[in-house]
N, C-alpha and C positions, 0 to 999 in steps of 0.2 A: 591416086591420093595416098594409098598405102605405101607406095614407093617413095613418095615425097616425105611421108612421116618417117620412114626408115632412114632416109637421107638426113633429115633434120636431126635425128638422134645421134648421128655420127659426126655432126659438125663440132669441131673442137672448142670454138669460142664460148659456147654456153654449157660446157660440161660442168658437172657439180652444181653447187648453188642450193642444195637442199630442196625444200618444198617449192620455193619460187623458181628454182632452176627447172624442176620437173614441170611446173605449170607453164613456164615460158616455152619449154620445148614442145609441150603438148598443145599449145595455142595454135589456132588456124590463122596464121599470119597472111595467108593468101587473100583473106577477106579485108585486109587493111591496105592502106596506101603503101606500106613497106614491102608487101609482096613476099616472094620466096626468100627465106633467110640466107640461102646460099649466096644470094646476090646482094646482100645488104652491104652498105659502105663499111670499109675496114674500121673507120673511126667508131661506128656503132658497135661493131663486133668487139673491138678492144675495150670500149667503155662498159659494155654489157658484161664482158668477162670479169672485169674488175668489180663491178657492182654485185654480181651474183655471188661471188666468192669472198666478199668483204664481210667482216663481222660488225662493221659499223653501219648504222642505218643510212641507206642511200635511196634516192629516188631520181628517176631520169625522165625528163620530158624531151621527146625527139620529134624533129621535123616540124613542118608548118602547122600540123594539127596538135603538136605537142603530145604525142602518144605516150602513155604511162608505162614505165617499168619500175619495179622495186624489188628489194631483196628480203631475205628472211629476217634480218635484224630490224627492218622497218615495219614488217608486217604487224607486230603487236599494237603499234600506234593506230592502226585502222579499226581496232576493236572487233566486236562480233556482230553478225547479222546486219552488215552495212555495206561497205565498199569492197571488201576482200571476198573473193578474188575477181570480182566483176570489172574493176577498173583497169585490170591488166590489158594493155593494148587499146584502151579507151582514150579519146581526145580529152585533154585536161579540162576544157570548159564543161564537158559533160560529167567528168569524174568529180570535179570540185566546184559545183555551182554555189555552195554556201560561202566560199571564200574567193571566188573568182575575181570579184572586183578589187580584192586586196592584192592577190598574187600576180594578176595579169600585168600590172604596171612594173612589178619587180622583175618578172621574166623578160618583158620587153626591154627594160633597161639593160639587163645583162647581155641580151642578144644584140642590142644596138651599140653598146659601148665596148663590150668585150671585157669589162671589168667585173671581177667577182664581188659579191656583197656578203655581209655578215650581220646577223641579227641575233640578239640575246634575249631570251625570255619574252618573245613576242607572242601576244595572244592571237591565236587563229582558231576560232570555234569551228568544229567540224561535226558532221553527223556520223555518229558511231554508237554501237550498242542500242540501236533503235531510238536514239534521241540526240538532240544537239547538246554537245558538251563543250565547256570552256577548256581549251587545250593550249598550253604554252610550249613554245619551241625555241631552241637555240639552233640556228642553221646558217648555211652558206650556200649561195647560188653561184655556180661556176660555169662559164661557157665551154661548150665542146665543139671543136673545129674539125672539119674534114681534111682530106689530103690537099685540098686547094686553099686551105686557110679560111674557109667560110664557116661562120658560126651556125651550126645546125641544131644544137640542143642545149639544154640546161641541166647540169648535174647538181642534185641537191644532196648535200651531206648534212645530216640533221640529228638532233637528239630531243626527244620530248622531255620537257622539264616541268611538267605540270605539278608533280609531287613536290619537287624542290621549291617551286614558286609558292605552292600552298603552305609548305612548311615554313618558309621565310615569312609569308604573310601571317601565319598563325603565331610565329614567334614575335613578330612586330606587334601584332594585336595583343599578345600576352604581355609584352613589355609595356605597351600603352596602358593596358588594364592594371598591370601591377603598379605602375607609377601612380595611376589614379587611386588604386587601393591604398598604397603606402601614404599618399599625400592626404587623402580625404576621409578614410575610414576612421571610426571612433576607437579603434584599437591601436595599441602600440606595436610597431613593426621595426625590426632591425635585422640586418644581414651581416654575419661575422665571417671573415675569410682568413685563410692562412693559419699557420701555427700559433701566431700571436693573437688570433681572434680579433682582427682589426675590423672596426665598424665601417663597412663599405656603403651600407644603406641604412638610413634611420629617418623616422618621421617625427613630427612635432609631438604627437601623442606619447610616443615612447620617451622622448626627452622630458615631457611633463611628468610622467610616472616616476622617473628616477631623479626628478628635481634637478635636471641639467638643461642646457640649451643644445640645439642641434649642432651649433658650431663647436661646442665643447666636446661633443661626442664623435662627430664624423671624422674618419681617418685615423682614429686612435684605437689602440688595443682596449677592449671594453673594461678589463679589470684594472687598467691603469687609471681610468677616469671614474670607475665605480668600484674601488677596491673593497668596500664594505660588503659587496654582494658576492665576492669570490668564495667564501667558505660554503655557502649554500648552493650556489649555482654553477661554479666551475666544475665540480664532479659530474653534474648532470650533462653539461655540454660535452665533456670528455667522453662520457658513455655514448652519447648520440653519435659522435664522430667515430668512435671505435666500432660500434655495432652497425652503423649506417641504418639505424631504425629510428623512426620518429618516437618521441615521448610526449605524452599528454598529461598535464598536471592540472588539477582542479582545486580551487580555493587554497592555493599555495600562499602561505604567509611570507612576506618579505619586508625588509627594512633598509632604508637608505638615509644617508646623512643630508641634512638641509640646515644650513646656518648653524652647524655645530650640534644639532639635535637629531636623534633618530626618529624618522617618520615611518610608521608601519602601515601595512595594508594587505590586501588579498588579491591574488591574480589567478585567472585561468590561463594556462600557458601551453603553447605548442612549440616544440623544438623539431624542426624539419631539416634533416641533413641533405646536402646536395654535393655532387662531385662531377667535374667535367675534365677535359684535357688540360686545362690551364690552372684550375684551382678547386679547392674543397672548402666547405664551410657549413654553416647552419643558419637557417632563418628562424627567428624567434618572433612569435605573435603573442602579445600580452593583452588580455582583457581585464580591466579593473572591475572587480566585483566586491569591493570593500563595503560600499553602502548597502548592497543587496544582502551581504552576510550579516552586517550589523542589524539591519532591519529585520531579517529573518530570525536572528537570535532574539530580538525583542519580541517578535510575534510568537516565537516558540515558547519563550519564557511566559508570556501572557497566556498563551493557550494551555501551557502546563499548569499554571496557577489556576486558570479557569477549570481545567479538567479535574485537578485535585479538589478544588472547591465543590465542583459539581458532584464528584464521586463521594466526597465526604458528606455532602448534604443529601446524596442519593437522589439528585434531581433528574427528572426526565424532561425532554424538550419536544415541542410540537411546532409544526409550520404548515399552515393552510394557505395555499395559493388559490385565491378565490376567482382569479381570472382563468387559469388553466384547469381549475377544479381538481387539484392534486393535494394530498395530505401526507406529510412526512412526520414520522415519529422515530425517536431514537429507541434503543433497546430497552432502556429503563421505562420509558413511557408505555411501550408495548407490554412490559411486565405488569404494570399497574392496571392494565385492562385484561390481564390473563391471556395475552396473545403470545404463543410460543414459537411461531414461525415468522417468516419475513415476506409474507405475501403483500401485494400492493394494497394499501389501505383505502378505505372508503368512509366518508363522513357518516353516512346513514348506517351502513352495515357494521362498522367497527366502533365509532365513537358513540353515536346515539344508541345503538343496540347494547353497548356495554354499560350504560348508565342504569343505576338502580331505579326500578319503576317509580318509587316514591320521589325521586329527585329529577327524573327525566324531563318532565314538562317544564319545571322551574328553570333548569339549566339551558334547555333549547330555546325557551322564550327569552331568557336573558341574552344569549348570544345573538338571536335574531334582532333583539332590540339594539344591541351594539352596532350591528351591521347597518341598521336603518337610521341610527341617531348619531351623527358625527359630533354633536355637541357634548357627548359623553367623553370625548377624547379617546374612545375605544378602550378605556381602562377595564380590565377583567380581573376580578379577585373573588373567588368563590370556593366553597367546600362542598363536596358531593361524594356519594358512594358509587362504586363500580361493582359489577358482578363479572368475575373472570370468565372470558370466553372458553378457555380450555379447562380450568380447574373449578369454576363455579364459586370461587372464594370471594367473599365480601371484603372490599378495601375502602378505606376513607382516603380521599385525595384533596389536597389543597392546590388549586390551579391559579396561576397569576400570568397575565399576558396583556397584549394590546392589539387592537384592530387598527390597521392603517388604511387611509383613504386616499383616492387620487384627487386631482384638481376639481373634479365634479362631485366630490363628497360621496363617491361610490366606494364601498369597502372592497379592497383588493388583496389584503394580506392579513392573516391572523397568526401571531407568533407568541409563544409563551413557554412556561415551564410548569411541571407538576411535581408535587412532593407527597410521598406516602405518609399520612398522619394517622394510619390505622392504630399503631401502638399508642399514640397520644390519646386518641379517642377511647381506646380500650382502657387506658390508665384512668382517664376521667370517669369512665363508667364504673371501673373497679373502685375508685375512690368513693364514688357516690354509693355504690353497693356496700362498701366497707363501712362507711359512716352509718348507713342504715342498719347493717348487721350489728355493729358495735352498740348502737343505741338499743337494738332489740335484745342482744345478748346480755348487756349489762343491766338493762332495765328489769329483765325477768328475775335474776337472782336478787337484785336490790328490792324488788317488790315483795318477793317471797320472804326475804330477811325482815323486811318491815312488817309483814303480816305475822310471821312467827314471833317476832319481838312483841307485837301488840298482844297476841294471844298469851305469850309468856308473862307479859306484864299484868294482864288481867288475872291469869292463873296465880301468879305470885301474890297479887293483892288480896285474893280471896283466901287462898291456902295452897298448900302444896298439892299439885294436881298430878295424877299418874302419867299424863301425856307430856309433862314438862321436859323430861329427858328426850323424848322423841323429837319435840320441837327444836331442842337445842342441837340434836344431831343433824337435823335437816338444815338448820342454820349454818352449822359448821361445814356441811357439804357444799352449800352454795357459796360460802365464803372461800372455800378451797378452790372452787371453780373460778371465781373471780381472780384469785391469786394466780392460778394457772394461766388465765388469759393475760394478766398483767405481765407475768414472766415471759410469755411468748412475745408480746410486743416489745418488751425490754431486750430480749435476745435479738430480735430483728434490728432494733435500733443500734445495739452494740456491734452486730455483724456488719451493718452497712457503714458504721463509723470506723471499722477496723480495730475496735477495742476488745473483741472477743479473743480469748487465748485458750490454748490446749494444754491440759495438765497430763502429759503422757506417762504411763507406767506400763510395766510388763504384766500381762494377765492372760488367762486362758479364756477364749471366747465361750467355751462350754460353761464356765462359771457365771459369766455375764448372762447368758441365755437362761440358765436355771434360776438366777435371781429375779430377772424380769418376769419369767413365767410364774414364779411363786408370788410376786407382788400383784400380778394380774389376777391370779386366783383369789388372793386375799381381799381384793377390792370388790368382791361380790359379782364377778362377771356372770353373764347369762349365756355364755357360749362354751362349747367344749374345746378348750385350748390344749393342744398337745405339742410336745417338742421332741425332736430327734437330734441329739447333740453328738459332737465328735470331740473326744478328749484330745489334748495335745495341740490344739490350735492356738498357739501362743502368739499374741500380737503386742505391739507397743503403741498404745493409743490412750485417749482420754476416756476412762471407764464411764464416767457420768454422762458424757455427751453421746457416746455410742449407745448407752442405755436409753437415752432420750430418743434416739432414732428408732430403736426397736419398740419402745413404748408407743411411739407415734404410729408405726406400722400396725401394731396390735389394736390400738384405739380405732384406727380407720377400718380395720377388718371387722371389728365389733359393730361400728356405726353403720356400715354399708352391707351387712349380711343379716339374715333372719336370726332371731334368738334361738338358741339350741343347736345352731349349725356348727360344723367343725372348723377350727382354725389350726393350721399346722405351722410350727416354727421348725425350720430345717437348717442344718449347718453342714457344710462340706468344704473340703480343701481342693482348690483347683489352681495348678501352676503357680505355686508360691503365694497364693491368695487364699483367704478364708471368705466364703460366701454364705451369707445368712439370708434366708427367704421366709417371708410370712405369706402363707397361701390361705385364701378364704373361698367360699362358694357363694359369694353374694351376688349383687346386681351387675358387677363388672363395669367397664368403661368403654365408651364408643371409640372407634379407631381414630377419628379426627381429633379427639380430646387428649389422647395419650401423650403427644409431644409436649403438651402444655401443663401437665399436672404438677410439675415441679416449679412452675413459675410463681412468683410472689402474688398472693391474693387471688390466684386463679381458682375458680370453682366450676366444675362441670355443670353445663346447662341441661338439667334433667328434672322433670317435675317430681320424681321420686326423691331426688337429692335435695331439692329446695327446702323440703320440710325438715332436713337434718341440719343442726347447727354447725357452724364452722366458719373460719375466716380465710382459709387458703394460705395459712402460714406454716403449718407443721411440716409439710413435704418440702417447702422451700428451705426451711431451716435444716431439715435432714440432709438435703442435697449439699448445702454449704458445709455442713459438718463433715460429711463423707469426703468431699473433694479436698478439704483441708487435711485429710488423712491420706491424700494421694490415692483415694479409692474411687470406685464407680458405684452408681446407683441407677436403678431402672425398674420397669414394670412391664409385665405381660398380662394382658387382660382380654377376656371374651365376654361380651354383653350377655347377661342373664346366666353366666356360668361361673364367674368369679375372677379374682385378680391375684397375681403373685408379685408382691413388692420385694425387691432384693437390694442388698448392698454388698460390696466386697472391699476389703482393705488388705494391704500386704501383711504376710506373716512376718514375725520378728526374725531377724537374722540370727542363726545359731552360732 
């Protein structure tokens, strides 16, 4: 056998042929009907020599059994893990069982008639790559004759065209889909080709967008039939063709002529360039978004107005989904309940827990009644107090909303808004307190005046009495007090009406402090008032009104500190400002009250202070006066240790 193998390798007819040449030479042909290759027919040797050395795919079926031969060019069509190399020398019926019923009649026809056949893109599914695959072939079957002219074999010259067929099929499907897309979609589509941008494809929707007909557009240069669009859109198309890159435009405004008038709208646009061997061009896809934009602008305008109104009113909103048991509050609503984070809210833990204890049962009962009583129409309009979860602050809230019911009269939604009315409530309380205080403060001096006058009258009627002068002095003191109160209210009125004016002059702050200090001592003060002045603090200000501020500071220091305690008036220059401070060692002010002491009618809530007369006007007026001098005013205070009230105004320019 080794000798035979060596002999086979020396046979000239099957030399070369690459892998299949080597496999053919190494095959044991003695086990086949062909026997020793040295004695094969010359026609087989010649055909096989041509087949093995050809770069064109070839297959040979030889003899009655149609034994299989093929070359390297054919080998890729067999795939992997299937027929190669097992079908070499195998009878055709065994090698090609999956297509035998198709190819057997073709082979028989060639052997019988001697005429070659040709088939183009014929589907012959074969088993390869461990599965059945649809494979397309373009091939020719040709008879092979021996020396006697007998037809002994069929030579197959073939080419697998699966990829080409699939590509053609995909192109055809793409064309079909594109046609459907162009004809049926709700967007405008046109295809422009050539240097003149001729409209080669256009659908009815595009024609409608540009207020033309398809017949008016098709086959014409686009800017010949829509010249008014050229200024805006011709540069865009030129850029797309030049760069060969798509351009996407959103909400692009456009205008076209229709019956002599310009019609405007908005489009989302895609400009897609294309190029092939025969032509270049651009496909344009237009989506009309005019109504969406106009509607969106209306909604945006309405939302903006709503937001501005909501912000101006400082409204908060709430939304309770009673079906899914969820509760949504906006930031403002959270603020009114003193919630500073954005955790998921709960009706019991956040709303109910945030209600003031004195209001809680009333509000929860009302809401429960609304849930259970559709006849109320779910109308919700209440006022209640909240206690801030984080800051513990008391706030007054006005809440308005509505409960919504389903078809079975079951409450499913509770929506509404909340408004902070704390300041309004505080103002109401202050007004009430103010009226009470005014009644008390005015009643007391009037009563005294009346009493002194009665005594004076009796004294005068009887004779001159030694105490007459004392009564008259006390009467004058109370009258002066009433005058002071009247002037304070008058100043508030003038200030708020914008009628108060400043009479500015140049003076040394040192002189003003000395004068006020002297006046305070002359009025019989019961405290030790000292001053530390600084000469050369020249200001341009209203002398009388600045004096009024300093008098107010000293008056408060006297009222809220023990008799005999020290009060210090200090003056210093700081960064082109002169700062005046009045420091006492009195009862001081609690930290939570400090931010409000300069508010109109505000009085610190303290049992010690309630016994001291006052309206909460002096510091309010002082702040307004200082601010109108472009100055600043403030206070530092420690409870039970004392307070330091100060103001600063600019030094006069030298």
